[in-house]
C-alpha positions as CSV (number, residue, x, y, z in Angstrom):
1,M,-31.9,26.0,30.7
2,E,-28.2,26.0,31.1
3,D,-27.4,26.3,27.4
4,A,-29.8,29.2,26.7
5,G,-26.9,31.5,26.0
6,E,-25.5,29.1,23.5
7,V,-28.9,28.8,21.8
8,L,-29.2,32.6,21.6
9,T,-25.8,33.0,20.1
10,L,-26.5,30.3,17.5
11,Q,-29.9,31.9,16.8
12,R,-28.3,35.3,16.2
13,A,-25.6,33.9,13.9
14,A,-28.1,31.9,11.9
15,F,-30.6,34.8,11.4
16,V,-28.0,37.3,10.2
17,Q,-28.4,35.9,6.7
18,E,-32.2,36.3,7.0
19,A,-31.7,39.9,8.0
20,L,-29.6,40.5,4.9
21,I,-32.3,38.9,2.7
22,Y,-34.9,41.2,4.2
23,G,-32.8,44.3,4.6
24,T,-33.5,44.7,8.3
25,P,-31.8,43.7,11.5
26,D,-35.0,44.3,13.4
27,M,-36.2,40.7,13.4
28,P,-37.4,38.9,16.6
29,P,-34.7,36.2,16.4
30,L,-32.1,38.9,16.4
31,T,-33.6,41.2,19.0
32,Q,-34.8,38.6,21.5
33,S,-33.2,38.9,25.0
34,L,-31.7,36.1,27.0
35,D,-34.5,36.4,29.6
36,E,-37.2,36.1,26.8
37,L,-35.4,33.1,25.4
38,E,-35.1,31.4,28.8
39,H,-38.8,31.9,29.4
40,E,-39.6,30.4,25.9
41,L,-37.5,27.4,26.6
42,H,-39.4,26.6,29.8
43,D,-42.1,24.4,28.2
44,N,-40.3,23.6,25.0
45,L,-40.3,20.4,23.0
46,G,-37.4,21.7,20.9
47,Q,-34.2,20.0,19.9
48,V,-30.5,20.8,19.6
49,A,-27.9,19.3,17.2
50,L,-24.4,18.9,18.4
51,A,-21.1,18.3,16.6
52,G,-18.9,17.1,19.4
53,P,-19.3,19.7,22.1
54,R,-20.4,22.4,19.7
55,M,-24.1,23.3,19.2
56,V,-24.7,23.5,15.5
57,G,-28.5,23.5,15.3
58,A,-31.5,24.3,17.4
59,L,-35.2,24.7,17.1
60,R,-38.1,25.3,19.4
61,A,-41.5,23.7,19.5
62,R,-44.6,23.6,21.6
63,L,-47.8,21.7,21.6
64,D,-51.0,23.7,21.2
65,D,-54.2,21.5,21.2
66,G,-52.7,18.7,19.0
67,L,-50.7,21.1,16.8
68,L,-46.9,21.1,17.1
69,L,-45.8,24.7,16.5
70,I,-42.2,24.7,15.4
71,G,-40.1,27.9,15.3
72,R,-36.7,29.5,15.4
73,I,-34.9,26.9,13.4
74,S,-31.3,27.9,13.6
75,I,-28.4,26.2,11.9
76,A,-24.8,27.5,12.3
77,P,-23.9,29.3,9.1
78,D,-20.9,27.1,8.4
79,Q,-23.0,24.0,8.9
80,Q,-26.0,24.9,6.6
81,G,-26.7,22.5,3.8
82,K,-25.5,19.4,5.6
83,G,-28.9,18.0,6.6
84,I,-29.0,19.3,10.1
85,G,-32.3,21.1,9.6
86,S,-33.9,17.9,8.2
87,R,-32.7,15.8,11.1
88,L,-33.9,18.4,13.6
89,L,-37.3,18.5,12.0
90,A,-37.6,14.7,12.0
91,A,-36.6,14.6,15.7
92,V,-39.0,17.3,16.9
93,E,-41.8,15.7,14.8
94,E,-41.2,12.4,16.5
95,R,-41.2,14.1,19.9
96,G,-44.4,16.0,19.0
97,R,-46.1,12.7,18.0
98,G,-45.1,11.3,21.3
99,A,-46.8,14.3,23.0
100,G,-50.0,13.8,21.0
101,A,-49.5,16.1,18.1
102,T,-51.3,15.2,14.9
103,E,-50.0,18.1,12.7
104,A,-47.0,20.3,12.7
105,E,-46.9,24.0,11.6
106,L,-44.0,26.4,11.0
107,F,-43.5,29.6,9.1
108,T,-40.8,31.6,7.3
109,G,-40.6,34.7,5.3
110,S,-41.6,34.6,1.6
111,L,-38.1,35.6,0.4
112,S,-36.4,32.7,2.4
113,E,-36.2,30.4,-0.6
114,A,-33.8,27.9,1.0
115,N,-36.2,27.5,4.0
116,L,-39.2,27.1,1.7
117,R,-37.3,24.4,-0.3
118,L,-36.4,22.5,2.9
119,Y,-39.9,22.6,4.3
120,T,-41.4,21.5,1.0
121,R,-38.9,18.7,0.7
122,E,-39.7,17.5,4.3
123,G,-43.4,17.3,3.5
124,Y,-44.8,20.6,4.6
125,A,-47.4,22.3,2.4
126,E,-48.2,26.0,2.3
127,T,-51.5,26.9,4.0
128,Q,-51.5,30.7,4.1
129,R,-49.5,33.9,3.6
130,V,-49.9,36.7,6.1
131,Q,-48.6,40.2,5.6
132,G,-46.6,41.2,8.7
133,D,-46.6,44.6,10.4
134,D,-43.0,44.9,9.2
135,G,-44.1,44.5,5.6
136,I,-42.6,41.0,5.4
137,E,-45.0,38.3,4.1
138,Q,-44.9,35.2,6.3
139,V,-45.6,31.8,4.7
140,F,-47.3,29.3,7.0
141,L,-46.8,25.6,6.2
142,R,-48.3,22.4,7.8
143,K,-47.6,18.7,7.8
144,R,-49.7,15.9,9.0
145,L,-47.9,13.7,11.5
146,A,-48.5,10.0,10.9
147,G,-49.2,8.0,14.0
């Protein structure tokens, strides 16, 4: 993917705030290599958001037996709070429905209050909490995708 470097730069900028919340820079979105990201983007249903030529948002998604797995939602720090995340989620949900998904799932850390508010507002409901190896509790949320 030709814009993988731009996606990685956006991802790192977006997740710096998360690293500050959790007190660690050792988070997969910040430590992922360009090669790893390029491999991840190979079979990706994700979306990007552009403001003119500038990439201001990105997320990744893949289909797993009817379940749309959404991850690495990244919004440029200076563009957060402008509805880009909501629009990206709506676009990838539509893309997932078209690929046969009946539900969507995503996760975030339990301290990421803005993320949890966004996902709840967009119709996602908490399904479980899982303690990570790093001591960070991950909150998994799901949404039924109407046909």
